[in-house]
C-alpha positions, -999 to +999 in steps of 0.1 A: +419-630+549+435-625+514+465-647+523+443-674+537+423-675+506+454-676+484+469-704+506+437-725+501+435-720+464+472-719+454+497-729+480+526-723+456+515-687+450+510-682+488+546-692+495+559-671+467+541-641+482+554-648+517+589-652+504+586-620+484+574-600+514+601-615+536+629-606+512+615-571+506+615-565+544+650-579+547+662-557+519+646-526+534+662-534+568+697-536+553+689-506+531+694-524+498+672-507+471+654-533+451+627-529+425+597-529+425+599-510+458+623-482+467+635-468+500+622-435+512+659-424+515+661-423+477+638-393+478+646-376+511+679-362+502+681-325+492+689-321+455+713-293+446+714-277+411+748-283+396+767-252+385+783-269+355+767-289+327+785-314+304+777-313+267+790-340+243+801-333+208+807-362+184+827-360+152+822-387+126+848-387+098+859-352+106+824-335+107+800-330+136+775-358+139+740-347+130+722-357+162+688-349+147+692-379+123+698-403+151+671-414+175+677-400+210+678-435+225+705-446+201+725-416+209+721-424+246+733-460+240+765-446+224+771-420+250+765-442+280+786-469+264+815-445+260+811-432+295+811-468+309+841-477+288+861-447+301+850-454+337+863-490+334+896-478+318+902-454+347+892-480+373+922-503+364+900-521+338+876-533+364+839-526+358+826-498+380+795-519+389+818-546+402+837-520+423+805-504+437+791-538+448+824-548+463+826-516+484+789-510+492+778-546+497+808-568+507+786-596+520+768-599+487+801-595+467+817-625+485+786-647+481+791-676+457+757-669+441+769-634+431+801-648+416+780-672+395+760-643+380+787-617+380+798-624+344+762-616+332+760-582+349+796-568+347+822-564+319+856-580+322+888-564+309+886-584+277+854-566+267+874-533+265+892-546+235+859-554+217+844-520+225+859-502+194+843-528+170+810-526+188+810-488+187+819-488+149+790-512+142+765-492+162+775-459+146+772-475+111+738-489+121+726-455+133+740-433+106+746-456+076+781-441+072+813-461+072+834-451+102+869-439+093+873-417+124+851-410+154+858-386+182+839-376+213+846-343+231+832-334+265+826-297+269+819-284+304+798-253+306+792-230+336+754-228+339+742-193+342+704-196+346+698-159+352+714-145+320+708-177+299+744-175+286+765-206+294+802-201+296+826-228+282+850-239+309+868-268+293+869-292+264+884-327+266+886-354+240+873-385+259+871-410+231+884-417+196+883-444+170+904-448+138 
């Protein structure tokens, strides 16, 4: 009844709804998770509590970065940017998103439409050279300080939820700027 009313009043909207429903069913059948709907499988897997927790320590110009002076979202932008930069470096300078799509959805990856939009959703190897400048600009924007040196350390702690005393397992320098 609803669709017949929509078809009479707005044929364009009717065909948009039909197309949307068809695509959503097709994506569900091939198990491709697409917003605004998600597959039940996303929520049906058992979640295990990790026994280790990563903590990032940032040093700006030789001193620990005061994280309380930077908005949490801005700190996340830096951290995720650095993680993605490292992931691309360790993936032969190929964006990890490109690799995931290629291995998980080869049909989509080899589609000409995907190749036409790929440059908008993945980073190429040339963007790696620009990352240091972007990072310095963002740090200056967030802190107001001129960046002479910037280092990021990843500390891995063993989570001990019973005693509440985490144990430091390792420290690794994962990023630096000069």
